[in-house]
PDB file of N, CA, C and O in Angstrom:
ATOM      1  N   MET A   1       7.212  40.584 -39.501  1.00  0.00           N
ATOM      2  CA  MET A   1       6.685  39.632 -39.013  1.00  0.00           C
ATOM      3  C   MET A   1       7.381  38.405 -37.709  1.00  0.00           C
ATOM      4  O   MET A   1       8.125  37.473 -38.014  1.00  0.00           O
ATOM      5  N   ARG A   2       7.075  38.607 -36.771  1.00  0.00           N
ATOM      6  CA  ARG A   2       7.760  37.646 -36.152  1.00  0.00           C
ATOM      7  C   ARG A   2       7.127  36.183 -36.305  1.00  0.00           C
ATOM      8  O   ARG A   2       5.972  35.842 -36.559  1.00  0.00           O
ATOM      9  N   LYS A   3       8.363  35.391 -36.046  1.00  0.00           N
ATOM     10  CA  LYS A   3       7.610  33.904 -36.419  1.00  0.00           C
ATOM     11  C   LYS A   3       7.283  32.883 -35.140  1.00  0.00           C
ATOM     12  O   LYS A   3       8.017  32.524 -34.219  1.00  0.00           O
ATOM     13  N   ILE A   4       6.053  32.595 -35.408  1.00  0.00           N
ATOM     14  CA  ILE A   4       5.368  31.748 -33.935  1.00  0.00           C
ATOM     15  C   ILE A   4       6.503  30.379 -33.880  1.00  0.00           C
ATOM     16  O   ILE A   4       7.164  29.854 -34.776  1.00  0.00           O
ATOM     17  N   PRO A   5       6.406  30.138 -32.674  1.00  0.00           N
ATOM     18  CA  PRO A   5       7.053  28.792 -32.438  1.00  0.00           C
ATOM     19  C   PRO A   5       5.853  27.472 -32.022  1.00  0.00           C
ATOM     20  O   PRO A   5       5.220  27.109 -31.030  1.00  0.00           O
ATOM     21  N   MET A   6       6.039  27.032 -33.578  1.00  0.00           N
ATOM     22  CA  MET A   6       5.199  25.495 -33.299  1.00  0.00           C
ATOM     23  C   MET A   6       6.189  24.361 -32.555  1.00  0.00           C
ATOM     24  O   MET A   6       7.416  24.462 -32.562  1.00  0.00           O
ATOM     25  N   ARG A   7       5.374  23.144 -31.840  1.00  0.00           N
ATOM     26  CA  ARG A   7       5.388  22.280 -31.010  1.00  0.00           C
ATOM     27  C   ARG A   7       4.949  21.639 -31.904  1.00  0.00           C
ATOM     28  O   ARG A   7       4.635  22.011 -33.035  1.00  0.00           O
ATOM     29  N   LYS A   8       4.861  19.685 -31.005  1.00  0.00           N
ATOM     30  CA  LYS A   8       3.597  18.395 -31.761  1.00  0.00           C
ATOM     31  C   LYS A   8       3.581  18.429 -30.458  1.00  0.00           C
ATOM     32  O   LYS A   8       4.400  18.666 -29.571  1.00  0.00           O
ATOM     33  N   CYS A   9       2.146  18.055 -30.547  1.00  0.00           N
ATOM     34  CA  CYS A   9       1.348  17.347 -29.192  1.00  0.00           C
ATOM     35  C   CYS A   9       1.901  16.034 -29.385  1.00  0.00           C
ATOM     36  O   CYS A   9       2.219  15.719 -30.532  1.00  0.00           O
ATOM     37  N   VAL A  10       2.050  15.298 -28.534  1.00  0.00           N
ATOM     38  CA  VAL A  10       2.707  13.629 -28.031  1.00  0.00           C
ATOM     39  C   VAL A  10       1.473  13.259 -28.853  1.00  0.00           C
ATOM     40  O   VAL A  10       1.701  12.794 -29.970  1.00  0.00           O
ATOM     41  N   VAL A  11       0.447  13.368 -28.544  1.00  0.00           N
ATOM     42  CA  VAL A  11      -0.936  12.202 -28.684  1.00  0.00           C
ATOM     43  C   VAL A  11      -1.738  12.219 -29.759  1.00  0.00           C
ATOM     44  O   VAL A  11      -2.396  11.372 -30.363  1.00  0.00           O
ATOM     45  N   THR A  12      -1.444  13.935 -29.917  1.00  0.00           N
ATOM     46  CA  THR A  12      -2.437  13.977 -31.590  1.00  0.00           C
ATOM     47  C   THR A  12      -1.120  13.942 -33.021  1.00  0.00           C
ATOM     48  O   THR A  12      -1.250  13.489 -34.158  1.00  0.00           O
ATOM     49  N   GLN A  13      -0.201  14.450 -32.527  1.00  0.00           N
ATOM     50  CA  GLN A  13       0.907  14.661 -33.433  1.00  0.00           C
ATOM     51  C   GLN A  13       0.584  15.595 -34.489  1.00  0.00           C
ATOM     52  O   GLN A  13       0.997  15.480 -35.643  1.00  0.00           O
ATOM     53  N   GLU A  14      -0.546  16.993 -33.854  1.00  0.00           N
ATOM     54  CA  GLU A  14      -0.519  18.136 -34.486  1.00  0.00           C
ATOM     55  C   GLU A  14       0.609  18.995 -34.400  1.00  0.00           C
ATOM     56  O   GLU A  14       1.391  19.036 -33.450  1.00  0.00           O
ATOM     57  N   GLN A  15       0.655  19.640 -35.377  1.00  0.00           N
ATOM     58  CA  GLN A  15       2.002  20.674 -35.039  1.00  0.00           C
ATOM     59  C   GLN A  15       0.845  21.823 -35.115  1.00  0.00           C
ATOM     60  O   GLN A  15      -0.014  22.054 -35.966  1.00  0.00           O
ATOM     61  N   LEU A  16       1.174  22.445 -33.882  1.00  0.00           N
ATOM     62  CA  LEU A  16       0.024  23.683 -33.217  1.00  0.00           C
ATOM     63  C   LEU A  16       1.643  24.830 -32.253  1.00  0.00           C
ATOM     64  O   LEU A  16       2.740  24.486 -31.813  1.00  0.00           O
ATOM     65  N   PRO A  17       0.862  26.281 -32.337  1.00  0.00           N
ATOM     66  CA  PRO A  17       1.642  27.198 -31.386  1.00  0.00           C
ATOM     67  C   PRO A  17       1.674  26.703 -30.109  1.00  0.00           C
ATOM     68  O   PRO A  17       0.894  26.148 -29.336  1.00  0.00           O
ATOM     69  N   LYS A  18       3.167  27.187 -30.128  1.00  0.00           N
ATOM     70  CA  LYS A  18       3.593  26.770 -28.835  1.00  0.00           C
ATOM     71  C   LYS A  18       2.902  27.436 -27.194  1.00  0.00           C
ATOM     72  O   LYS A  18       3.401  27.114 -26.116  1.00  0.00           O
ATOM     73  N   LYS A  19       1.808  28.301 -27.310  1.00  0.00           N
ATOM     74  CA  LYS A  19       0.904  28.903 -26.636  1.00  0.00           C
ATOM     75  C   LYS A  19      -0.248  28.157 -26.366  1.00  0.00           C
ATOM     76  O   LYS A  19      -0.657  28.239 -25.208  1.00  0.00           O
ATOM     77  N   GLU A  20      -0.925  27.395 -27.203  1.00  0.00           N
ATOM     78  CA  GLU A  20      -1.694  26.543 -27.460  1.00  0.00           C
ATOM     79  C   GLU A  20      -1.467  24.831 -26.965  1.00  0.00           C
ATOM     80  O   GLU A  20      -2.193  23.867 -27.208  1.00  0.00           O
ATOM     81  N   LEU A  21      -0.077  24.906 -26.131  1.00  0.00           N
ATOM     82  CA  LEU A  21       0.180  23.502 -25.600  1.00  0.00           C
ATOM     83  C   LEU A  21       0.387  23.554 -24.455  1.00  0.00           C
ATOM     84  O   LEU A  21       1.015  24.591 -24.239  1.00  0.00           O
ATOM     85  N   VAL A  22       0.182  22.912 -23.401  1.00  0.00           N
ATOM     86  CA  VAL A  22       0.870  22.603 -21.728  1.00  0.00           C
ATOM     87  C   VAL A  22       2.786  22.068 -21.902  1.00  0.00           C
ATOM     88  O   VAL A  22       2.893  21.070 -22.615  1.00  0.00           O
ATOM     89  N   ARG A  23       3.374  22.303 -21.665  1.00  0.00           N
ATOM     90  CA  ARG A  23       5.007  21.387 -21.788  1.00  0.00           C
ATOM     91  C   ARG A  23       4.853  20.490 -20.430  1.00  0.00           C
ATOM     92  O   ARG A  23       4.604  20.964 -19.322  1.00  0.00           O
ATOM     93  N   VAL A  24       5.045  19.139 -20.715  1.00  0.00           N
ATOM     94  CA  VAL A  24       5.141  18.651 -19.293  1.00  0.00           C
ATOM     95  C   VAL A  24       7.190  18.228 -19.455  1.00  0.00           C
ATOM     96  O   VAL A  24       7.882  17.993 -20.445  1.00  0.00           O
ATOM     97  N   VAL A  25       7.547  18.312 -17.864  1.00  0.00           N
ATOM     98  CA  VAL A  25       9.133  18.228 -18.204  1.00  0.00           C
ATOM     99  C   VAL A  25       9.693  17.191 -16.790  1.00  0.00           C
ATOM    100  O   VAL A  25       9.409  17.268 -15.594  1.00  0.00           O
ATOM    101  N   ARG A  26      10.720  16.098 -17.658  1.00  0.00           N
ATOM    102  CA  ARG A  26      11.132  15.336 -16.364  1.00  0.00           C
ATOM    103  C   ARG A  26      12.299  16.196 -16.183  1.00  0.00           C
ATOM    104  O   ARG A  26      12.842  16.827 -17.091  1.00  0.00           O
ATOM    105  N   THR A  27      12.614  16.184 -15.091  1.00  0.00           N
ATOM    106  CA  THR A  27      13.386  17.312 -14.382  1.00  0.00           C
ATOM    107  C   THR A  27      14.554  16.456 -14.333  1.00  0.00           C
ATOM    108  O   THR A  27      14.252  15.312 -13.995  1.00  0.00           O
ATOM    109  N   PRO A  28      15.851  16.640 -14.569  1.00  0.00           N
ATOM    110  CA  PRO A  28      17.171  15.903 -14.627  1.00  0.00           C
ATOM    111  C   PRO A  28      17.204  15.021 -13.187  1.00  0.00           C
ATOM    112  O   PRO A  28      17.871  13.997 -13.041  1.00  0.00           O
ATOM    113  N   GLU A  29      16.375  15.610 -12.190  1.00  0.00           N
ATOM    114  CA  GLU A  29      16.068  14.490 -11.079  1.00  0.00           C
ATOM    115  C   GLU A  29      15.402  13.344 -11.183  1.00  0.00           C
ATOM    116  O   GLU A  29      15.784  12.279 -10.698  1.00  0.00           O
ATOM    117  N   GLY A  30      14.178  13.549 -11.948  1.00  0.00           N
ATOM    118  CA  GLY A  30      13.531  12.321 -12.255  1.00  0.00           C
ATOM    119  C   GLY A  30      12.225  12.954 -11.993  1.00  0.00           C
ATOM    120  O   GLY A  30      11.309  12.166 -12.227  1.00  0.00           O
ATOM    121  N   ASN A  31      11.851  14.053 -11.608  1.00  0.00           N
ATOM    122  CA  ASN A  31      10.855  14.424 -11.170  1.00  0.00           C
ATOM    123  C   ASN A  31       9.989  14.840 -12.374  1.00  0.00           C
ATOM    124  O   ASN A  31      10.558  15.230 -13.394  1.00  0.00           O
ATOM    125  N   VAL A  32       8.497  14.774 -12.309  1.00  0.00           N
ATOM    126  CA  VAL A  32       8.198  14.821 -13.509  1.00  0.00           C
ATOM    127  C   VAL A  32       6.794  16.273 -13.408  1.00  0.00           C
ATOM    128  O   VAL A  32       5.989  16.303 -12.477  1.00  0.00           O
ATOM    129  N   VAL A  33       6.797  16.904 -14.099  1.00  0.00           N
ATOM    130  CA  VAL A  33       5.925  18.328 -13.584  1.00  0.00           C
ATOM    131  C   VAL A  33       5.782  19.112 -14.360  1.00  0.00           C
ATOM    132  O   VAL A  33       6.568  19.148 -15.307  1.00  0.00           O
ATOM    133  N   ILE A  34       4.691  20.074 -14.256  1.00  0.00           N
ATOM    134  CA  ILE A  34       3.718  21.277 -15.434  1.00  0.00           C
ATOM    135  C   ILE A  34       4.741  21.647 -15.638  1.00  0.00           C
ATOM    136  O   ILE A  34       5.487  21.337 -14.708  1.00  0.00           O
ATOM    137  N   ASP A  35       5.352  22.318 -16.597  1.00  0.00           N
ATOM    138  CA  ASP A  35       6.262  23.862 -16.936  1.00  0.00           C
ATOM    139  C   ASP A  35       5.067  24.884 -17.035  1.00  0.00           C
ATOM    140  O   ASP A  35       4.238  25.161 -17.902  1.00  0.00           O
ATOM    141  N   ARG A  36       5.294  25.235 -16.007  1.00  0.00           N
ATOM    142  CA  ARG A  36       4.283  26.855 -16.395  1.00  0.00           C
ATOM    143  C   ARG A  36       5.124  27.608 -16.822  1.00  0.00           C
ATOM    144  O   ARG A  36       4.345  28.476 -17.216  1.00  0.00           O
ATOM    145  N   THR A  37       6.242  28.047 -17.108  1.00  0.00           N
ATOM    146  CA  THR A  37       7.035  28.889 -17.695  1.00  0.00           C
ATOM    147  C   THR A  37       7.763  28.622 -19.137  1.00  0.00           C
ATOM    148  O   THR A  37       8.585  29.327 -19.723  1.00  0.00           O
ATOM    149  N   GLY A  38       7.315  27.653 -19.426  1.00  0.00           N
ATOM    150  CA  GLY A  38       8.059  26.742 -20.417  1.00  0.00           C
ATOM    151  C   GLY A  38       9.825  27.133 -20.618  1.00  0.00           C
ATOM    152  O   GLY A  38      10.348  27.357 -21.709  1.00  0.00           O
ATOM    153  N   ARG A  39      10.398  27.141 -19.549  1.00  0.00           N
ATOM    154  CA  ARG A  39      12.064  27.566 -18.955  1.00  0.00           C
ATOM    155  C   ARG A  39      12.591  26.732 -18.331  1.00  0.00           C
ATOM    156  O   ARG A  39      13.773  26.803 -17.995  1.00  0.00           O
ATOM    157  N   THR A  40      11.510  25.388 -17.937  1.00  0.00           N
ATOM    158  CA  THR A  40      12.038  24.450 -16.807  1.00  0.00           C
ATOM    159  C   THR A  40      13.251  23.450 -17.657  1.00  0.00           C
ATOM    160  O   THR A  40      12.939  22.968 -18.746  1.00  0.00           O
ATOM    161  N   ASN A  41      14.290  23.257 -17.210  1.00  0.00           N
ATOM    162  CA  ASN A  41      15.389  21.955 -17.549  1.00  0.00           C
ATOM    163  C   ASN A  41      14.879  20.908 -17.541  1.00  0.00           C
ATOM    164  O   ASN A  41      14.264  20.644 -16.508  1.00  0.00           O
ATOM    165  N   GLY A  42      14.889  20.058 -18.432  1.00  0.00           N
ATOM    166  CA  GLY A  42      14.930  18.555 -18.676  1.00  0.00           C
ATOM    167  C   GLY A  42      13.978  18.636 -19.894  1.00  0.00           C
ATOM    168  O   GLY A  42      13.580  19.626 -20.509  1.00  0.00           O
ATOM    169  N   ARG A  43      13.711  17.252 -20.080  1.00  0.00           N
ATOM    170  CA  ARG A  43      12.770  16.361 -21.022  1.00  0.00           C
ATOM    171  C   ARG A  43      11.474  16.862 -21.197  1.00  0.00           C
ATOM    172  O   ARG A  43      10.420  16.464 -20.701  1.00  0.00           O
ATOM    173  N   GLY A  44      11.661  17.658 -21.859  1.00  0.00           N
ATOM    174  CA  GLY A  44       9.771  18.187 -22.220  1.00  0.00           C
ATOM    175  C   GLY A  44       9.041  17.380 -23.244  1.00  0.00           C
ATOM    176  O   GLY A  44       9.635  16.648 -24.036  1.00  0.00           O
ATOM    177  N   ALA A  45       7.588  17.542 -23.211  1.00  0.00           N
ATOM    178  CA  ALA A  45       6.504  17.012 -24.162  1.00  0.00           C
ATOM    179  C   ALA A  45       5.112  17.557 -24.046  1.00  0.00           C
ATOM    180  O   ALA A  45       4.568  17.560 -22.942  1.00  0.00           O
ATOM    181  N   TYR A  46       4.487  18.027 -25.128  1.00  0.00           N
ATOM    182  CA  TYR A  46       3.326  18.927 -25.098  1.00  0.00           C
ATOM    183  C   TYR A  46       2.601  18.532 -25.385  1.00  0.00           C
ATOM    184  O   TYR A  46       2.828  17.672 -26.236  1.00  0.00           O
ATOM    185  N   LEU A  47       1.156  18.732 -25.011  1.00  0.00           N
ATOM    186  CA  LEU A  47       0.150  18.217 -24.908  1.00  0.00           C
ATOM    187  C   LEU A  47      -0.858  19.156 -25.067  1.00  0.00           C
ATOM    188  O   LEU A  47      -1.133  19.864 -24.099  1.00  0.00           O
ATOM    189  N   LYS A  48      -1.520  19.305 -26.218  1.00  0.00           N
ATOM    190  CA  LYS A  48      -3.091  20.010 -26.541  1.00  0.00           C
ATOM    191  C   LYS A  48      -3.750  20.384 -25.529  1.00  0.00           C
ATOM    192  O   LYS A  48      -4.147  19.404 -24.899  1.00  0.00           O
ATOM    193  N   LYS A  49      -4.130  21.604 -24.964  1.00  0.00           N
ATOM    194  CA  LYS A  49      -4.719  22.406 -23.872  1.00  0.00           C
ATOM    195  C   LYS A  49      -6.597  21.983 -24.100  1.00  0.00           C
ATOM    196  O   LYS A  49      -7.549  22.737 -24.298  1.00  0.00           O
ATOM    197  N   ASP A  50      -6.523  20.268 -23.944  1.00  0.00           N
ATOM    198  CA  ASP A  50      -7.820  19.906 -23.969  1.00  0.00           C
ATOM    199  C   ASP A  50      -7.933  18.691 -23.259  1.00  0.00           C
ATOM    200  O   ASP A  50      -7.117  17.770 -23.278  1.00  0.00           O
ATOM    201  N   PRO A  51      -9.387  18.766 -22.401  1.00  0.00           N
ATOM    202  CA  PRO A  51      -9.270  17.723 -21.188  1.00  0.00           C
ATOM    203  C   PRO A  51      -9.181  16.251 -21.752  1.00  0.00           C
ATOM    204  O   PRO A  51      -8.779  15.184 -21.288  1.00  0.00           O
ATOM    205  N   SER A  52      -9.671  16.611 -22.827  1.00  0.00           N
ATOM    206  CA  SER A  52     -10.140  14.769 -23.835  1.00  0.00           C
ATOM    207  C   SER A  52      -8.947  14.463 -24.376  1.00  0.00           C
ATOM    208  O   SER A  52      -8.697  13.318 -24.753  1.00  0.00           O
ATOM    209  N   ILE A  53      -8.021  15.534 -24.476  1.00  0.00           N
ATOM    210  CA  ILE A  53      -6.401  14.887 -24.735  1.00  0.00           C
ATOM    211  C   ILE A  53      -5.738  14.242 -23.731  1.00  0.00           C
ATOM    212  O   ILE A  53      -4.933  13.376 -24.073  1.00  0.00           O
ATOM    213  N   ILE A  54      -5.966  14.570 -22.028  1.00  0.00           N
ATOM    214  CA  ILE A  54      -5.350  14.462 -21.424  1.00  0.00           C
ATOM    215  C   ILE A  54      -6.057  12.861 -21.152  1.00  0.00           C
ATOM    216  O   ILE A  54      -5.363  12.010 -20.596  1.00  0.00           O
ATOM    217  N   GLU A  55      -7.067  12.630 -21.461  1.00  0.00           N
ATOM    218  CA  GLU A  55      -7.718  11.293 -20.824  1.00  0.00           C
ATOM    219  C   GLU A  55      -7.206  10.338 -22.253  1.00  0.00           C
ATOM    220  O   GLU A  55      -7.634   9.197 -22.428  1.00  0.00           O
ATOM    221  N   LEU A  56      -6.364  10.919 -23.083  1.00  0.00           N
ATOM    222  CA  LEU A  56      -6.431  10.205 -24.581  1.00  0.00           C
ATOM    223  C   LEU A  56      -4.745   9.706 -23.689  1.00  0.00           C
ATOM    224  O   LEU A  56      -4.570   8.530 -23.370  1.00  0.00           O
ATOM    225  N   ALA A  57      -3.893  10.563 -23.463  1.00  0.00           N
ATOM    226  CA  ALA A  57      -2.466  10.818 -23.364  1.00  0.00           C
ATOM    227  C   ALA A  57      -2.147   9.355 -22.066  1.00  0.00           C
ATOM    228  O   ALA A  57      -1.224   8.543 -22.013  1.00  0.00           O
ATOM    229  N   LYS A  58      -3.260   9.528 -21.257  1.00  0.00           N
ATOM    230  CA  LYS A  58      -2.825   8.092 -19.925  1.00  0.00           C
ATOM    231  C   LYS A  58      -3.386   7.231 -21.129  1.00  0.00           C
ATOM    232  O   LYS A  58      -2.472   6.948 -21.903  1.00  0.00           O
ATOM    233  N   LYS A  59      -4.667   6.707 -21.535  1.00  0.00           N
ATOM    234  CA  LYS A  59      -4.827   5.870 -22.252  1.00  0.00           C
ATOM    235  C   LYS A  59      -3.449   5.388 -22.903  1.00  0.00           C
ATOM    236  O   LYS A  59      -2.768   4.547 -22.317  1.00  0.00           O
ATOM    237  N   LYS A  60      -2.993   6.016 -24.300  1.00  0.00           N
ATOM    238  CA  LYS A  60      -2.194   5.637 -24.872  1.00  0.00           C
ATOM    239  C   LYS A  60      -0.583   5.488 -23.881  1.00  0.00           C
ATOM    240  O   LYS A  60       0.277   4.732 -24.334  1.00  0.00           O
ATOM    241  N   LYS A  61      -0.354   6.118 -22.795  1.00  0.00           N
ATOM    242  CA  LYS A  61       0.418   6.502 -22.538  1.00  0.00           C
ATOM    243  C   LYS A  61       1.840   7.074 -22.855  1.00  0.00           C
ATOM    244  O   LYS A  61       3.012   6.748 -22.664  1.00  0.00           O
ATOM    245  N   ALA A  62       1.167   8.050 -23.412  1.00  0.00           N
ATOM    246  CA  ALA A  62       1.876   9.458 -24.304  1.00  0.00           C
ATOM    247  C   ALA A  62       2.783   9.770 -23.875  1.00  0.00           C
ATOM    248  O   ALA A  62       3.844   9.827 -24.495  1.00  0.00           O
ATOM    249  N   LEU A  63       2.625  10.068 -22.664  1.00  0.00           N
ATOM    250  CA  LEU A  63       3.716  10.932 -21.725  1.00  0.00           C
ATOM    251  C   LEU A  63       4.683  10.093 -21.854  1.00  0.00           C
ATOM    252  O   LEU A  63       5.605  10.136 -22.669  1.00  0.00           O
ATOM    253  N   ALA A  64       4.414   9.105 -20.819  1.00  0.00           N
ATOM    254  CA  ALA A  64       5.348   7.893 -20.135  1.00  0.00           C
ATOM    255  C   ALA A  64       6.330   7.512 -21.613  1.00  0.00           C
ATOM    256  O   ALA A  64       7.427   6.953 -21.647  1.00  0.00           O
ATOM    257  N   ARG A  65       5.723   7.892 -22.452  1.00  0.00           N
ATOM    258  CA  ARG A  65       7.076   7.306 -24.057  1.00  0.00           C
ATOM    259  C   ARG A  65       7.515   8.179 -24.187  1.00  0.00           C
ATOM    260  O   ARG A  65       8.736   8.068 -24.080  1.00  0.00           O
ATOM    261  N   ALA A  66       7.141   9.304 -24.422  1.00  0.00           N
ATOM    262  CA  ALA A  66       7.730  10.826 -24.817  1.00  0.00           C
ATOM    263  C   ALA A  66       8.341  11.102 -23.456  1.00  0.00           C
ATOM    264  O   ALA A  66       9.529  11.144 -23.778  1.00  0.00           O
ATOM    265  N   LEU A  67       8.328  11.213 -22.783  1.00  0.00           N
ATOM    266  CA  LEU A  67       9.202  11.542 -21.276  1.00  0.00           C
ATOM    267  C   LEU A  67      10.488   9.964 -21.067  1.00  0.00           C
ATOM    268  O   LEU A  67      11.703   9.894 -20.876  1.00  0.00           O
ATOM    269  N   GLU A  68       9.802   9.329 -21.172  1.00  0.00           N
ATOM    270  CA  GLU A  68      10.739   7.870 -20.699  1.00  0.00           C
ATOM    271  C   GLU A  68      10.914   7.149 -19.224  1.00  0.00           C
ATOM    272  O   GLU A  68      11.802   6.535 -18.633  1.00  0.00           O
ATOM    273  N   CYS A  69       9.670   7.538 -18.990  1.00  0.00           N
ATOM    274  CA  CYS A  69       9.556   7.352 -17.070  1.00  0.00           C
ATOM    275  C   CYS A  69       7.946   7.217 -16.884  1.00  0.00           C
ATOM    276  O   CYS A  69       7.169   7.555 -17.777  1.00  0.00           O
ATOM    277  N   GLU A  70       7.615   6.802 -15.902  1.00  0.00           N
ATOM    278  CA  GLU A  70       6.267   6.306 -15.519  1.00  0.00           C
ATOM    279  C   GLU A  70       5.783   7.790 -15.036  1.00  0.00           C
ATOM    280  O   GLU A  70       6.505   8.561 -14.404  1.00  0.00           O
ATOM    281  N   ILE A  71       4.499   8.048 -15.420  1.00  0.00           N
ATOM    282  CA  ILE A  71       3.409   8.823 -14.470  1.00  0.00           C
ATOM    283  C   ILE A  71       2.664   9.046 -14.061  1.00  0.00           C
ATOM    284  O   ILE A  71       1.760   9.455 -14.790  1.00  0.00           O
ATOM    285  N   ASP A  72       2.485   8.995 -13.026  1.00  0.00           N
ATOM    286  CA  ASP A  72       1.926   8.973 -11.921  1.00  0.00           C
ATOM    287  C   ASP A  72       0.280   9.673 -12.159  1.00  0.00           C
ATOM    288  O   ASP A  72       0.000  10.797 -12.575  1.00  0.00           O
ATOM    289  N   ASP A  73      -0.474   8.764 -11.810  1.00  0.00           N
ATOM    290  CA  ASP A  73      -1.836   9.275 -12.075  1.00  0.00           C
ATOM    291  C   ASP A  73      -2.447  11.005 -11.465  1.00  0.00           C
ATOM    292  O   ASP A  73      -3.326  11.767 -11.867  1.00  0.00           O
ATOM    293  N   SER A  74      -1.636  11.045 -10.542  1.00  0.00           N
ATOM    294  CA  SER A  74      -1.636  12.301  -9.684  1.00  0.00           C
ATOM    295  C   SER A  74      -1.577  13.416 -10.836  1.00  0.00           C
ATOM    296  O   SER A  74      -2.583  14.113 -10.971  1.00  0.00           O
ATOM    297  N   LEU A  75      -0.304  13.675 -11.810  1.00  0.00           N
ATOM    298  CA  LEU A  75       0.081  14.379 -12.404  1.00  0.00           C
ATOM    299  C   LEU A  75      -1.108  14.878 -13.883  1.00  0.00           C
ATOM    300  O   LEU A  75      -1.196  15.885 -14.585  1.00  0.00           O
ATOM    301  N   TYR A  76      -1.779  13.693 -13.822  1.00  0.00           N
ATOM    302  CA  TYR A  76      -3.032  14.144 -14.897  1.00  0.00           C
ATOM    303  C   TYR A  76      -4.103  14.640 -14.565  1.00  0.00           C
ATOM    304  O   TYR A  76      -4.842  15.246 -15.341  1.00  0.00           O
ATOM    305  N   GLU A  77      -4.341  14.429 -13.265  1.00  0.00           N
ATOM    306  CA  GLU A  77      -5.567  15.171 -12.593  1.00  0.00           C
ATOM    307  C   GLU A  77      -5.165  16.900 -12.334  1.00  0.00           C
ATOM    308  O   GLU A  77      -5.985  17.816 -12.406  1.00  0.00           O
ATOM    309  N   GLU A  78      -4.005  17.015 -12.088  1.00  0.00           N
ATOM    310  CA  GLU A  78      -3.104  18.204 -12.118  1.00  0.00           C
ATOM    311  C   GLU A  78      -3.153  18.969 -13.558  1.00  0.00           C
ATOM    312  O   GLU A  78      -3.495  20.102 -13.899  1.00  0.00           O
ATOM    313  N   LEU A  79      -2.772  18.099 -14.081  1.00  0.00           N
ATOM    314  CA  LEU A  79      -2.938  18.842 -15.855  1.00  0.00           C
ATOM    315  C   LEU A  79      -4.693  19.772 -16.086  1.00  0.00           C
ATOM    316  O   LEU A  79      -5.084  20.886 -16.437  1.00  0.00           O
ATOM    317  N   LYS A  80      -5.311  18.402 -15.606  1.00  0.00           N
ATOM    318  CA  LYS A  80      -6.653  18.774 -15.884  1.00  0.00           C
ATOM    319  C   LYS A  80      -6.876  20.254 -15.205  1.00  0.00           C
ATOM    320  O   LYS A  80      -7.109  21.244 -15.898  1.00  0.00           O
ATOM    321  N   GLU A  81      -6.795  20.287 -13.998  1.00  0.00           N
ATOM    322  CA  GLU A  81      -7.197  21.068 -12.877  1.00  0.00           C
ATOM    323  C   GLU A  81      -6.641  22.322 -13.441  1.00  0.00           C
ATOM    324  O   GLU A  81      -7.221  23.384 -13.219  1.00  0.00           O
ATOM    325  N   PHE A  82      -5.147  22.260 -14.427  1.00  0.00           N
ATOM    326  CA  PHE A  82      -4.348  23.604 -14.971  1.00  0.00           C
ATOM    327  C   PHE A  82      -5.098  23.923 -16.121  1.00  0.00           C
ATOM    328  O   PHE A  82      -5.245  25.074 -16.532  1.00  0.00           O
ATOM    329  N   MET A  83      -5.653  22.743 -16.734  1.00  0.00           N
ATOM    330  CA  MET A  83      -6.215  23.590 -17.909  1.00  0.00           C
ATOM    331  C   MET A  83      -7.579  24.033 -17.830  1.00  0.00           C
ATOM    332  O   MET A  83      -8.081  24.663 -18.761  1.00  0.00           O
ATOM    333  N   ASN A  84      -8.379  23.677 -16.518  1.00  0.00           N
ATOM    334  CA  ASN A  84      -9.434  24.239 -16.103  1.00  0.00           C
ATOM    335  C   ASN A  84      -9.475  25.555 -15.626  1.00  0.00           C
ATOM    336  O   ASN A  84     -10.463  26.276 -15.492  1.00  0.00           O
ATOM    337  N   GLY A  85      -7.903  25.874 -15.304  1.00  0.00           N
ATOM    338  CA  GLY A  85      -8.135  27.249 -15.008  1.00  0.00           C
ATOM    339  C   GLY A  85      -7.773  27.514 -13.537  1.00  0.00           C
ATOM    340  O   GLY A  85      -7.898  28.644 -13.065  1.00  0.00           O
TER     341      GLY A  85
END
């Protein structure tokens, strides 16, 4: 049997399989992007694939704290679109 990689959501603090989360990365250049491949260089933070979690992350500033930088509102909109397909 293969081991399933687990990661922690920065909002809910739940341990979940990596596939159920979306990774957001602060690149070495300082840009904050959605990591669609799971391989982008930089500091990463995971969010549960749930639109209500995005709202909570925005309200609690969980992503800003995890990535140690300011997060633009446009990234939250991009995350919602990414999760809706």
